[in-house]
C-alpha positions as CSV (number, residue, x, y, z in Angstrom):
1,M,31.0,-21.0,-22.8
2,K,30.8,-18.7,-19.7
3,K,27.0,-18.1,-19.8
4,Y,26.1,-21.8,-19.7
5,R,28.7,-22.1,-16.7
6,I,26.7,-19.4,-15.1
7,L,23.6,-20.8,-15.4
8,L,24.6,-24.1,-14.8
9,A,25.7,-22.5,-11.2
10,C,22.9,-21.0,-10.9
11,I,20.5,-23.7,-11.6
12,S,22.8,-26.0,-9.0
13,I,22.4,-23.3,-6.0
14,I,18.5,-23.1,-6.5
15,A,18.7,-26.8,-6.9
16,V,20.4,-26.9,-3.3
17,I,18.3,-24.4,-1.9
18,F,14.7,-26.4,-2.8
19,A,16.3,-29.7,-1.5
20,V,17.0,-27.9,1.6
21,L,13.6,-26.5,2.0
22,W,11.5,-29.4,1.1
23,Y,13.6,-31.3,3.8
24,F,13.1,-29.4,6.3
25,A,9.5,-29.0,5.3
26,K,9.5,-32.5,5.3
27,N,10.5,-33.1,8.7
28,D,8.5,-30.2,10.6
29,D,6.5,-32.0,13.2
30,S,4.4,-29.1,14.3
31,D,1.3,-29.7,12.6
32,L,1.2,-33.4,14.4
33,Y,2.1,-31.5,17.7
34,E,-1.1,-29.2,17.2
35,I,-3.6,-32.1,16.5
36,A,-1.8,-34.0,19.9
37,H,-2.3,-30.7,21.6
38,A,-6.1,-30.4,20.3
39,G,-6.7,-34.1,21.2
40,V,-5.3,-33.7,24.6
41,H,-7.5,-30.4,25.3
42,S,-10.7,-31.5,23.7
43,S,-10.6,-34.9,25.9
44,L,-9.2,-33.0,29.2
45,E,-12.7,-30.7,28.2
46,A,-15.0,-33.9,28.2
47,F,-13.6,-35.7,30.9
48,R,-13.7,-32.6,33.3
49,R,-17.8,-32.7,31.6
50,Y,-17.7,-36.0,32.8
51,A,-16.5,-35.1,36.4
52,E,-19.1,-32.8,36.8
53,T,-21.9,-34.4,35.3
54,G,-21.4,-38.8,35.1
55,S,-22.9,-38.4,31.4
56,E,-21.1,-41.6,29.4
57,S,-21.6,-39.4,26.2
58,D,-18.8,-37.1,27.7
59,Y,-16.8,-40.1,29.0
60,I,-17.3,-41.8,25.2
61,N,-16.0,-38.2,23.1
62,G,-13.1,-37.9,26.4
63,L,-12.1,-41.4,24.9
64,A,-12.0,-40.2,21.5
65,D,-10.1,-37.3,21.8
66,Y,-7.3,-39.2,23.9
67,N,-7.3,-41.5,20.9
68,L,-6.3,-38.4,18.5
69,F,-3.4,-37.9,21.0
70,L,-2.1,-41.3,21.4
71,S,-2.5,-41.4,17.8
72,M,0.0,-38.5,17.2
73,A,2.4,-39.5,20.2
74,F,2.8,-42.7,18.0
75,R,3.9,-40.5,14.7
76,L,6.1,-38.1,16.9
77,E,9.9,-39.7,17.0
78,D,11.6,-37.3,19.0
79,S,9.3,-36.8,21.6
80,E,9.0,-37.5,25.5
81,M,5.2,-39.0,24.3
82,N,7.0,-41.0,21.9
83,K,8.9,-42.3,25.0
84,C,6.4,-43.1,27.0
85,K,3.8,-44.1,24.4
86,T,3.7,-47.6,26.1
87,D,2.3,-45.9,29.4
88,C,-0.3,-43.7,27.1
89,N,-1.5,-46.8,25.7
90,R,-1.7,-48.9,28.7
91,L,-4.0,-45.8,29.8
92,Y,-6.4,-45.8,27.0
93,G,-6.3,-50.1,27.1
94,S,-7.9,-49.5,30.7
95,M,-10.2,-46.7,29.8
96,I,-11.5,-49.5,27.0
97,I,-11.4,-52.7,29.1
98,A,-11.9,-51.0,32.8
99,P,-13.9,-47.7,32.5
100,E,-15.4,-47.9,35.6
101,K,-12.1,-48.2,37.5
102,V,-11.3,-45.0,35.4
103,Q,-14.1,-43.5,36.3
104,E,-13.5,-43.8,39.6
105,N,-9.9,-42.2,39.4
106,I,-11.4,-39.1,36.9
107,D,-9.9,-37.1,38.8
108,A,-6.2,-38.2,38.7
109,L,-6.4,-38.7,34.9
110,I,-7.6,-34.6,34.3
111,N,-4.5,-34.2,36.7
112,I,-2.4,-35.7,33.9
113,L,-4.2,-34.5,30.8
114,E,-4.2,-30.8,32.6
115,M,-0.4,-31.0,32.9
116,L,-0.4,-32.6,29.2
117,D,-2.2,-29.6,28.3
118,A,0.4,-27.2,29.3
119,D,3.6,-28.9,28.1
120,L,3.3,-32.0,26.0
121,N,6.5,-33.2,27.1
122,N,6.2,-33.0,30.9
123,P,7.7,-36.0,32.3
124,N,6.0,-35.5,35.3
125,A,3.1,-36.0,33.1
126,Y,4.0,-39.7,32.2
127,L,5.7,-40.2,35.5
128,R,2.0,-39.9,37.3
129,M,0.4,-41.9,33.9
130,N,2.6,-45.0,35.0
131,E,1.2,-44.5,38.1
132,L,-2.0,-44.4,37.1
133,N,-1.8,-46.8,35.3
134,N,-0.1,-49.3,38.3
135,L,-3.5,-48.3,40.2
136,L,-5.4,-49.2,37.7
137,E,-4.0,-52.7,37.0
138,H,-2.8,-54.0,40.2
139,G,-4.7,-51.3,42.6
140,E,-1.7,-50.2,44.0
């Protein structure tokens, strides 16, 4: 009888350890951060090339990579990105609807992406993004 209690206690401890490890693995957002960072970095490089060459394909590549960042930002709940997803989405909309306005302000966009490339949760980057959105939408 004593052997069964010890065996039951060991199985219970193993089950609890497994459940805790599974919980932490399930809630690990590091992969999402890596993908978001890759999207920002690739978008930055593409928009830098666009600024140098004016190639429409570079602009489209930057737009596609920014969309990757945006998709990940919506999945990361405890981040500055998620809090500012409206601003991120507004900028994406401007990139699609009014590319000529964004292209006129490509240096401001590159500056924002540089800040995000250094730190995805940089609140100043999102503040500048909001300012750029206002400029693109209202000319202010």
